[in-house]
Residue, then its C-alpha position, 0 to 999 in steps of 0.5 A: m540505435t538512435r544516436v546516429a540519426a539524433r546527430g548530437r541532439s537530445r532524445l526523449l524516452y517515455v516509460d512507465g513507473h516500473r522499478s526497473h526504470v528508476t535504477r542508478g545505472f540506467l538514469r546515469f547511462c541516459k544522462d551521459h548519452k543525452i537521453h531524457v526519460l519521462c515517466y508516465p503518470a500512474h494508471t494512464t498508459h491506456i491513453y499515453q503509451g502508443l503500444d496500448v493505444v495503437i499497436f497492441s490491438p492489431m497485433k492481437q488480432a493478427f496473433g489470433r489469425r496465426r494461432d487459428r491457422l496453425f491449429r487448422e493446418t497442424g493441429e498444434h496449440i501455442s507452446k513454448e516450442n512454437f511461440l517465437h516462430v508465430y509471434g515473429d511473423v506477427h511482429l514483422e507483419v504488424l510493426q510497420p513504420e506507418l503504424i508506428k508513426t500513427a502511435f506517436r501521432k495518436t499520443g500527441i508525441i510526433p507531431f506534438n499536440r497537447e489537445v490529443i489527451t482530452a479532459e474526458k479521457l482523464a475524467p474519473s470513473r463515476d463508480t469510484s469518483f468522489r464527485f459522484f458517489t452520493p446517495v442519489e444523483p443530484p440535480t444539475n444545479v446542485r452537481i455544478m455547485t458541488e464541482i465548483m466548490t470542489d475545484t475551489l478547495e483544490p489549489i490553483i496550479e501555476a504555469h512554470d517556466h519551461e526547461e532550457n532544452d524545450r524547443n517549443d518557443k510559443p509562449m504559455p497561456a496565462p494560467l486560468r484565474r477565477d473569481t472565487f471570492p463569493i464561493r470562498a466567503g461561503l466556504h469560510e462560513l462552512s469551515s466553522l461547522e462539521t465540514d471543517y475537515l474539508f479545509q484542513p491542509s493535512p490529509i484525512k486519516s482512517s483514525s479521524e472521526p467522520p463528521d456527525l451530520p444530524t438528520v431531520l425528524i421525520s414523522p411516521v408514514k402511518r399517522r397514529v392519531n385518534q379516530a375523531s381526528q382521522d375522520h376529520n382529516t378524511n372528511l376534508f378530502t372526501m366531503t362534498t363541496s358546495t361552492p367552487a371556492e371550496k372545491s378549489l380549496q379541497e383540490a389544493l389540500i389534496a395536492k399538498e398532502s400528496e406532495v408532503q407524502f412524496y417529500k417524506m418518502q424522499a427523505i426516508q430514502l435519503q436517510s436510508a441511503m445515509v445509513l448504507q453509506r455510513l456502513y460502507c464508509n466504516r468498512v472503508r475506514r477499516q481497510l484504509r487503516a490496514k493500508e496505512v499500517k502497511d504503508a507506515k511499515k514500508k516507510n520505516k524501511k531504509g530506502g522508502r519509496i520514490m515513485g509511490d505518488g503516481l505523478p509524472r516526472l522527468l526521471t533524468a532530472d538532477e534532483f531525481v537522479e540524486l534521490v535514486e542514488a540516495h535511495e539505492k545506497a540506502e537499499e545497499e546499506a539495508a542489504r549489507e545489514k541484512q547480510a550481517r544479521s544472516e551471518t551472525n544468525a549462522r554463527y550463533e546457530a553453529a555455536i548452539m549446535e557445538w554447545e549441544r554436541c559438547e553438552e551431550i559428551r559432558k553428560e555421558q562422562n558425568k554418568q561414568l563419573e557418577v558411578e565412580y563417585h558412588t564406588v568411592i563414597a561406598a568405600w569411604k563409608t566402609g572405612r568410617e564404619e571400621a574406624k568407628l568399630a575400632k573406637k578411633k576418633l572419627k574426627d581425626w579419621e575424617r581429617e585424614n580421610p576426607k569425605p569425597l565430594w560430588k563437585d570433584y567428580n562432576e565436570k562443569g558445563t559451559k553457559r549456553p551462548q547468547k545472541k548478543d555475544f555474536t552481535d557485538g563480535g563475541g563468540v563461544e569463547e566468551a560464552a564459555e568463561e562462566g561455568w555451571t553444573d548439572e545440580e545448578 
């Protein structure tokens, strides 16, 4: 619908990372029609997508008013029958050109404005950010140094050249450089201590042992000293002073004792918080381990994931389109293999059912043959007894009248089909080559 207005120029379509936006057919269509598809970063549609920023709020309010008016006038609630009628009126009322233009302006798309999305909007939550998740809120200077060290550990992002179709001819500002030698010198010292996990290029896994951070020894809050020493210390705080110098020394001693007690309680609170933090981290490690195992199973599947990092990307870029095509081919191959397995299982189950049916028939026939066999063997025994009474040689008689054998009356069974015979294209015929009997 924008092809005529574009007059042969490229157009840009913003989407989120939903799976339907990374299909081979969709991206190929966009490339053939000069449409660039740009994907938002994960969990940022509330600041990047115009619908979330501008449109949905007035639409929700207007829909609520229409819903309430419908109930007042007719007594009806929103249902499948009247939803489109109510929403259609709201759609025509709210989605006006000026409001839509405001959505593009508020998100910095038209006119293009890099300053619309500020760093504060992209700042991490204090409840979940690793920068602030500490036992106590650190002082300002400590917090600033912590953030400087954190930023130093992160690589500096260099400014890349613009793509050829970028119509912004303004030169890019030079990448921010910072003099990090003093900090990196200190970090080099830290890399040889228990904090070396901060400097490893590989990500931390749940199986990695947390660093052992020893705590300092804190003396008991209740001093366990002998009575004489306790009386002596008490006297230092309560004894009567005779000179101004003694008075000043006593006041300084009392102040210092209060300061020691204050810092001792602070240290106890910090160590208590560390215990809770360790319990929390142990629980998080267990959950992280479960997630890693689940992710590992997903990676082992053919095709894998192509949008799992949540980063923004140009979906119509040649490299990404090739990645999507390879991904879909792998998924198609996996689907064919799954279908082949299903067909194999169906043939195997059908063969098992046919084998069981034949076995039931064979067992019924063998029951009848068993009756016949017992009749024949009884007649043979009677003839043998008669030959014995007639004083005939039993060996000669048995040679002329051999003893009936059960195997001559028992129909052999077929071997139970094996699944491997169907995986390689085999079937019931191959499985039936080797026979067996009920006695076996």
